[in-house]
N, CA, C and O atoms as CSV, one atom per row, in Angstrom:
chain,resi,resn,atom,element,x,y,z
A,1,MET,N,N,-144.371,32.193,-41.279
A,1,MET,CA,C,-144.593,31.124,-42.202
A,1,MET,C,C,-144.334,32.278,-42.809
A,1,MET,O,O,-144.296,33.388,-42.278
A,2,ALA,N,N,-143.986,31.754,-44.984
A,2,ALA,CA,C,-144.307,32.506,-45.788
A,2,ALA,C,C,-145.121,32.088,-45.991
A,2,ALA,O,O,-145.620,31.006,-45.680
A,3,ASP,N,N,-145.637,33.492,-47.000
A,3,ASP,CA,C,-146.665,33.228,-48.047
A,3,ASP,C,C,-146.966,32.287,-49.417
A,3,ASP,O,O,-146.277,32.522,-50.410
A,4,PRO,N,N,-147.700,31.523,-49.465
A,4,PRO,CA,C,-147.337,30.534,-50.436
A,4,PRO,C,C,-147.873,30.947,-51.612
A,4,PRO,O,O,-147.508,30.299,-52.594
A,5,HIS,N,N,-148.960,32.223,-51.878
A,5,HIS,CA,C,-148.766,33.141,-52.697
A,5,HIS,C,C,-147.799,33.826,-53.328
A,5,HIS,O,O,-147.599,33.792,-54.542
A,6,LEU,N,N,-147.267,34.372,-52.635
A,6,LEU,CA,C,-145.852,35.239,-52.743
A,6,LEU,C,C,-144.559,34.724,-53.728
A,6,LEU,O,O,-144.052,35.157,-54.763
A,7,ARG,N,N,-144.310,33.581,-52.851
A,7,ARG,CA,C,-143.334,31.975,-53.010
A,7,ARG,C,C,-144.031,32.056,-54.483
A,7,ARG,O,O,-143.432,32.666,-55.369
A,8,ASP,N,N,-145.156,31.514,-54.724
A,8,ASP,CA,C,-145.854,30.897,-56.187
A,8,ASP,C,C,-145.343,32.050,-57.647
A,8,ASP,O,O,-144.938,31.762,-58.773
A,9,THR,N,N,-145.542,33.113,-57.122
A,9,THR,CA,C,-145.095,34.463,-57.662
A,9,THR,C,C,-143.644,34.735,-58.027
A,9,THR,O,O,-143.404,35.055,-59.192
A,10,VAL,N,N,-142.607,34.634,-57.108
A,10,VAL,CA,C,-141.047,34.612,-57.047
A,10,VAL,C,C,-140.361,33.666,-58.117
A,10,VAL,O,O,-139.361,33.774,-58.827
A,11,LEU,N,N,-141.749,32.267,-57.846
A,11,LEU,CA,C,-141.118,30.984,-58.475
A,11,LEU,C,C,-141.942,31.362,-60.264
A,11,LEU,O,O,-141.403,30.913,-61.275
A,12,SER,N,N,-142.844,31.952,-60.322
A,12,SER,CA,C,-143.372,31.741,-61.359
A,12,SER,C,C,-142.190,33.075,-62.423
A,12,SER,O,O,-141.927,32.727,-63.574
A,13,LEU,N,N,-141.783,34.041,-62.071
A,13,LEU,CA,C,-140.637,34.925,-61.983
A,13,LEU,C,C,-139.505,34.532,-62.628
A,13,LEU,O,O,-138.982,35.037,-63.621
A,14,ILE,N,N,-139.020,33.176,-61.702
A,14,ILE,CA,C,-137.815,32.501,-62.011
A,14,ILE,C,C,-137.651,31.435,-62.849
A,14,ILE,O,O,-136.657,31.182,-63.529
A,15,ALA,N,N,-139.107,30.560,-62.736
A,15,ALA,CA,C,-138.797,29.046,-63.541
A,15,ALA,C,C,-138.439,29.119,-64.539
A,15,ALA,O,O,-137.622,28.245,-64.830
A,16,GLN,N,N,-138.800,30.182,-65.699
A,16,GLN,CA,C,-138.254,30.003,-67.226
A,16,GLN,C,C,-136.553,30.370,-67.177
A,16,GLN,O,O,-135.771,29.703,-67.853
A,17,ARG,N,N,-136.150,31.339,-66.428
A,17,ARG,CA,C,-134.333,30.978,-66.203
A,17,ARG,C,C,-134.184,29.571,-65.619
A,17,ARG,O,O,-133.296,28.879,-66.115
A,18,ALA,N,N,-134.810,29.129,-64.788
A,18,ALA,CA,C,-134.342,28.022,-63.703
A,18,ALA,C,C,-134.054,26.832,-64.890
A,18,ALA,O,O,-133.194,25.960,-65.012
A,19,ALA,N,N,-135.414,27.325,-65.825
A,19,ALA,CA,C,-135.566,26.117,-66.849
A,19,ALA,C,C,-134.310,25.487,-68.185
A,19,ALA,O,O,-134.050,24.398,-68.697
A,20,ARG,N,N,-133.707,27.203,-68.333
A,20,ARG,CA,C,-133.189,26.752,-69.005
A,20,ARG,C,C,-131.238,26.910,-68.674
A,20,ARG,O,O,-130.290,26.952,-69.459
A,21,LEU,N,N,-131.300,26.950,-67.447
A,21,LEU,CA,C,-130.069,26.347,-66.925
A,21,LEU,C,C,-130.366,24.732,-65.999
A,21,LEU,O,O,-129.759,24.472,-64.960
A,22,GLY,N,N,-131.173,24.000,-66.494
A,22,GLY,CA,C,-131.403,22.524,-66.360
A,22,GLY,C,C,-131.480,22.624,-64.521
A,22,GLY,O,O,-130.850,22.020,-63.653
A,23,MET,N,N,-132.144,23.274,-64.479
A,23,MET,CA,C,-132.403,23.152,-63.014
A,23,MET,C,C,-134.124,23.002,-62.473
A,23,MET,O,O,-134.973,23.886,-62.587
A,24,SER,N,N,-134.314,21.699,-61.901
A,24,SER,CA,C,-135.396,21.144,-62.056
A,24,SER,C,C,-136.326,22.275,-60.855
A,24,SER,O,O,-135.565,22.825,-60.059
A,25,THR,N,N,-137.825,22.630,-60.688
A,25,THR,CA,C,-138.002,23.156,-59.921
A,25,THR,C,C,-138.217,22.303,-58.066
A,25,THR,O,O,-138.818,22.736,-57.083
A,26,SER,N,N,-137.346,20.862,-58.279
A,26,SER,CA,C,-137.276,20.603,-57.093
A,26,SER,C,C,-135.821,20.798,-55.958
A,26,SER,O,O,-135.608,20.332,-54.838
A,27,GLU,N,N,-134.744,21.995,-57.148
A,27,GLU,CA,C,-134.026,22.441,-56.988
A,27,GLU,C,C,-134.310,24.226,-56.431
A,27,GLU,O,O,-133.601,24.961,-55.744
A,28,LEU,N,N,-135.688,24.460,-57.102
A,28,LEU,CA,C,-135.947,25.920,-56.132
A,28,LEU,C,C,-136.426,26.124,-54.322
A,28,LEU,O,O,-137.378,26.756,-53.865
A,29,THR,N,N,-135.614,25.517,-53.766
A,29,THR,CA,C,-135.830,25.245,-52.638
A,29,THR,C,C,-135.530,27.018,-52.092
A,29,THR,O,O,-134.820,27.745,-52.787
A,30,ASP,N,N,-136.119,27.486,-50.901
A,30,ASP,CA,C,-136.343,28.771,-50.127
A,30,ASP,C,C,-135.064,28.589,-49.923
A,30,ASP,O,O,-134.944,29.619,-49.259
A,31,ASP,N,N,-133.607,27.990,-49.932
A,31,ASP,CA,C,-132.709,28.285,-49.032
A,31,ASP,C,C,-131.807,28.649,-49.991
A,31,ASP,O,O,-130.970,29.508,-49.715
A,32,LEU,N,N,-131.842,28.026,-51.317
A,32,LEU,CA,C,-131.633,28.669,-52.901
A,32,LEU,C,C,-130.783,30.227,-52.720
A,32,LEU,O,O,-131.274,31.101,-52.005
A,33,ASP,N,N,-129.893,30.371,-53.218
A,33,ASP,CA,C,-129.339,31.524,-53.133
A,33,ASP,C,C,-128.877,31.817,-54.976
A,33,ASP,O,O,-127.957,31.360,-55.654
A,34,LEU,N,N,-130.304,33.034,-55.387
A,34,LEU,CA,C,-130.275,32.777,-56.395
A,34,LEU,C,C,-129.538,33.871,-57.206
A,34,LEU,O,O,-129.829,34.160,-58.367
A,35,LEU,N,N,-128.366,34.561,-56.342
A,35,LEU,CA,C,-126.512,34.928,-56.953
A,35,LEU,C,C,-126.319,34.076,-57.218
A,35,LEU,O,O,-126.816,33.386,-58.108
A,36,ARG,N,N,-125.330,33.830,-56.328
A,36,ARG,CA,C,-124.326,32.778,-55.950
A,36,ARG,C,C,-124.362,31.147,-56.542
A,36,ARG,O,O,-123.425,30.393,-56.803
A,37,SER,N,N,-126.407,30.865,-56.673
A,37,SER,CA,C,-126.722,29.610,-57.703
A,37,SER,C,C,-126.582,29.711,-59.239
A,37,SER,O,O,-126.989,28.831,-59.998
A,38,GLY,N,N,-125.738,31.294,-59.797
A,38,GLY,CA,C,-125.875,31.743,-61.595
A,38,GLY,C,C,-127.713,31.842,-61.502
A,38,GLY,O,O,-128.151,32.008,-62.641
A,39,LEU,N,N,-128.532,31.796,-60.732
A,39,LEU,CA,C,-129.651,31.490,-61.741
A,39,LEU,C,C,-130.211,33.157,-62.368
A,39,LEU,O,O,-130.826,33.417,-63.402
A,40,LEU,N,N,-129.651,34.180,-61.150
A,40,LEU,CA,C,-129.827,35.363,-61.754
A,40,LEU,C,C,-128.435,36.237,-60.961
A,40,LEU,O,O,-127.872,36.009,-59.891
A,41,ASP,N,N,-128.163,37.472,-62.175
A,41,ASP,CA,C,-126.906,37.871,-61.836
A,41,ASP,C,C,-127.524,38.856,-60.613
A,41,ASP,O,O,-128.453,38.552,-59.864
A,42,SER,N,N,-126.511,40.529,-60.609
A,42,SER,CA,C,-127.432,41.712,-59.887
A,42,SER,C,C,-128.133,42.546,-60.510
A,42,SER,O,O,-128.816,43.361,-59.890
A,43,LEU,N,N,-128.101,42.508,-61.840
A,43,LEU,CA,C,-129.069,43.338,-62.844
A,43,LEU,C,C,-130.421,42.140,-62.463
A,43,LEU,O,O,-131.635,42.339,-62.414
A,44,GLY,N,N,-129.824,41.192,-62.291
A,44,GLY,CA,C,-131.685,40.213,-62.902
A,44,GLY,C,C,-132.031,40.487,-60.963
A,44,GLY,O,O,-133.084,40.680,-60.356
A,45,PHE,N,N,-131.065,40.415,-60.651
A,45,PHE,CA,C,-131.891,40.649,-59.395
A,45,PHE,C,C,-132.849,41.556,-58.829
A,45,PHE,O,O,-133.917,41.305,-58.271
A,46,VAL,N,N,-132.188,42.849,-59.109
A,46,VAL,CA,C,-132.425,44.171,-59.337
A,46,VAL,C,C,-134.094,43.903,-59.980
A,46,VAL,O,O,-134.925,44.360,-59.195
A,47,ASP,N,N,-134.537,43.449,-60.870
A,47,ASP,CA,C,-135.261,42.920,-62.089
A,47,ASP,C,C,-136.390,42.533,-61.060
A,47,ASP,O,O,-137.445,43.164,-61.005
A,48,LEU,N,N,-136.059,41.279,-60.110
A,48,LEU,CA,C,-136.803,40.524,-60.191
A,48,LEU,C,C,-137.803,41.527,-58.620
A,48,LEU,O,O,-139.012,41.584,-58.393
A,49,VAL,N,N,-136.787,42.061,-57.972
A,49,VAL,CA,C,-137.360,43.050,-56.496
A,49,VAL,C,C,-137.990,44.197,-57.513
A,49,VAL,O,O,-138.670,45.182,-57.226
A,50,VAL,N,N,-137.702,43.905,-58.313
A,50,VAL,CA,C,-138.798,45.811,-59.001
A,50,VAL,C,C,-140.190,45.040,-59.617
A,50,VAL,O,O,-141.333,45.302,-59.242
A,51,ASP,N,N,-139.808,43.976,-60.706
A,51,ASP,CA,C,-140.945,42.903,-60.685
A,51,ASP,C,C,-141.880,43.294,-59.522
A,51,ASP,O,O,-142.642,44.259,-59.573
A,52,LEU,N,N,-141.753,42.438,-58.442
A,52,LEU,CA,C,-142.430,41.795,-57.388
A,52,LEU,C,C,-143.002,43.268,-56.463
A,52,LEU,O,O,-144.099,43.350,-55.911
A,53,GLU,N,N,-142.262,44.011,-56.478
A,53,GLU,CA,C,-142.462,45.722,-55.905
A,53,GLU,C,C,-144.210,46.099,-56.478
A,53,GLU,O,O,-145.215,46.368,-55.819
A,54,LYS,N,N,-144.001,45.974,-57.918
A,54,LYS,CA,C,-145.556,46.804,-58.959
A,54,LYS,C,C,-146.033,45.450,-58.810
A,54,LYS,O,O,-147.184,45.633,-59.205
A,55,ARG,N,N,-145.984,44.393,-58.565
A,55,ARG,CA,C,-146.909,42.920,-58.457
A,55,ARG,C,C,-147.699,43.019,-56.991
A,55,ARG,O,O,-148.917,42.903,-56.852
A,56,THR,N,N,-146.829,43.237,-56.037
A,56,THR,CA,C,-147.231,43.568,-55.015
A,56,THR,C,C,-147.834,44.749,-54.196
A,56,THR,O,O,-148.512,44.496,-53.201
A,57,GLY,N,N,-147.549,46.347,-54.686
A,57,GLY,CA,C,-147.776,47.749,-54.629
A,57,GLY,C,C,-146.835,47.751,-53.046
A,57,GLY,O,O,-147.083,48.402,-52.030
A,58,LYS,N,N,-145.717,46.779,-53.304
A,58,LYS,CA,C,-144.704,47.274,-51.964
A,58,LYS,C,C,-143.414,47.824,-52.672
A,58,LYS,O,O,-143.016,47.718,-53.832
A,59,GLU,N,N,-142.949,48.395,-51.657
A,59,GLU,CA,C,-141.777,48.961,-52.119
A,59,GLU,C,C,-140.838,48.213,-50.589
A,59,GLU,O,O,-141.221,47.865,-49.472
A,60,VAL,N,N,-139.438,48.220,-51.303
A,60,VAL,CA,C,-138.564,47.140,-50.361
A,60,VAL,C,C,-137.030,47.888,-50.294
A,60,VAL,O,O,-136.619,48.599,-51.211
A,61,ASP,N,N,-136.460,47.680,-49.380
A,61,ASP,CA,C,-134.387,48.749,-49.698
A,61,ASP,C,C,-134.141,47.520,-49.875
A,61,ASP,O,O,-134.372,46.548,-49.156
A,62,LEU,N,N,-133.343,47.670,-51.528
A,62,LEU,CA,C,-132.898,46.674,-52.166
A,62,LEU,C,C,-131.594,46.560,-51.236
A,62,LEU,O,O,-131.150,45.502,-50.790
A,63,ILE,N,N,-130.995,48.005,-50.999
A,63,ILE,CA,C,-129.787,47.179,-49.781
A,63,ILE,C,C,-129.562,46.798,-48.999
A,63,ILE,O,O,-128.589,46.074,-48.787
A,64,ALA,N,N,-130.634,47.244,-48.030
A,64,ALA,CA,C,-130.691,46.533,-46.862
A,64,ALA,C,C,-130.871,44.868,-47.752
A,64,ALA,O,O,-129.839,44.340,-48.165
A,65,ALA,N,N,-131.563,44.512,-47.863
A,65,ALA,CA,C,-132.194,42.959,-48.864
A,65,ALA,C,C,-130.738,42.402,-49.391
A,65,ALA,O,O,-130.213,41.601,-48.617
A,66,MET,N,N,-130.250,42.604,-50.194
A,66,MET,CA,C,-128.909,42.335,-50.755
A,66,MET,C,C,-127.720,42.002,-49.561
A,66,MET,O,O,-127.026,41.024,-49.839
A,67,ASP,N,N,-127.283,42.938,-47.803
A,67,ASP,CA,C,-126.982,42.797,-47.188
A,67,ASP,C,C,-127.298,42.318,-46.435
A,67,ASP,O,O,-126.559,42.189,-45.459
A,68,ARG,N,N,-128.380,41.861,-46.448
A,68,ARG,CA,C,-128.725,40.989,-45.426
A,68,ARG,C,C,-128.415,39.283,-45.010
A,68,ARG,O,O,-128.514,38.571,-46.010
A,69,PRO,N,N,-128.174,38.761,-44.138
A,69,PRO,CA,C,-127.802,37.220,-44.402
A,69,PRO,C,C,-128.830,36.682,-45.050
A,69,PRO,O,O,-129.690,37.518,-44.773
A,70,GLY,N,N,-129.436,35.783,-45.803
A,70,GLY,CA,C,-130.187,35.059,-46.290
A,70,GLY,C,C,-130.636,35.817,-47.809
A,70,GLY,O,O,-130.971,35.091,-48.745
A,71,GLY,N,N,-130.613,37.411,-47.977
A,71,GLY,CA,C,-131.201,38.111,-48.026
A,71,GLY,C,C,-131.648,37.902,-50.011
A,71,GLY,O,O,-132.714,38.045,-50.610
A,72,THR,N,N,-130.163,37.496,-50.517
A,72,THR,CA,C,-130.182,37.020,-52.102
A,72,THR,C,C,-131.302,35.526,-52.801
A,72,THR,O,O,-131.574,35.033,-53.896
A,73,THR,N,N,-131.674,35.286,-51.181
A,73,THR,CA,C,-132.010,33.385,-51.142
A,73,THR,C,C,-133.735,33.607,-51.450
A,73,THR,O,O,-134.368,34.410,-50.766
A,74,LEU,N,N,-134.377,32.829,-52.516
A,74,LEU,CA,C,-135.332,32.468,-52.441
A,74,LEU,C,C,-136.801,32.807,-51.205
A,74,LEU,O,O,-137.898,33.349,-51.343
A,75,GLY,N,N,-136.159,32.228,-50.164
A,75,GLY,CA,C,-137.183,32.193,-48.833
A,75,GLY,C,C,-136.307,33.935,-48.432
A,75,GLY,O,O,-136.822,34.907,-48.983
A,76,GLY,N,N,-135.604,34.081,-47.912
A,76,GLY,CA,C,-135.213,36.267,-48.251
A,76,GLY,C,C,-135.943,37.016,-49.517
A,76,GLY,O,O,-136.256,38.181,-49.271
A,77,VAL,N,N,-136.235,36.584,-50.708
A,77,VAL,CA,C,-136.965,37.292,-50.940
A,77,VAL,C,C,-138.273,37.165,-50.286
A,77,VAL,O,O,-138.680,37.955,-49.434
A,78,VAL,N,N,-138.716,36.460,-50.583
A,78,VAL,CA,C,-140.337,36.129,-50.267
A,78,VAL,C,C,-140.557,36.495,-48.862
A,78,VAL,O,O,-141.763,36.351,-48.665
A,79,GLU,N,N,-139.755,37.055,-47.379
A,79,GLU,CA,C,-139.881,36.755,-46.533
A,79,GLU,C,C,-139.678,38.453,-46.492
A,79,GLU,O,O,-140.225,39.193,-45.674
A,80,LEU,N,N,-138.982,38.774,-47.311
A,80,LEU,CA,C,-138.395,40.862,-47.456
A,80,LEU,C,C,-140.003,41.040,-48.774
A,80,LEU,O,O,-139.960,41.951,-49.601
A,81,PHE,N,N,-140.669,40.516,-48.755
A,81,PHE,CA,C,-142.068,41.161,-49.097
A,81,PHE,C,C,-143.218,41.059,-48.359
A,81,PHE,O,O,-144.122,41.883,-48.498
A,82,ALA,N,N,-143.315,39.787,-47.292
A,82,ALA,CA,C,-143.760,39.196,-46.401
A,82,ALA,C,C,-143.655,40.105,-45.103
A,82,ALA,O,O,-144.615,40.075,-44.332
A,83,ARG,N,N,-142.827,40.719,-44.871
A,83,ARG,CA,C,-142.189,41.696,-44.108
A,83,ARG,C,C,-143.254,43.008,-44.016
A,83,ARG,O,O,-143.934,43.391,-43.064
A,84,GLN,N,N,-143.080,43.740,-45.891
A,84,GLN,CA,C,-143.538,44.466,-46.083
A,84,GLN,C,C,-145.228,44.950,-45.895
A,84,GLN,O,O,-145.903,45.270,-46.874
A,85,ALA,N,N,-145.788,44.945,-44.442
A,85,ALA,CA,C,-147.695,44.596,-44.982
A,85,ALA,C,C,-147.821,45.438,-44.441
A,85,ALA,O,O,-148.946,45.920,-44.302
């Protein structure tokens, strides 16, 4: 199960952008692909990961994250950081 605090952190980082795009919080599900949905572009995704690295003190392999199935989904990002214990 994903860390709810970590998920809340990711949501707080993308909420303003989602609101500008007219997305409701109910649309921010774990299977939402942050890139394909248009919520983030590739630079925005990199910025999200870097910000999460700073907040969590964890370093992740960004290329591996983007290459693995589901790696660019909301749940995939949370899982990526949750696995870095």
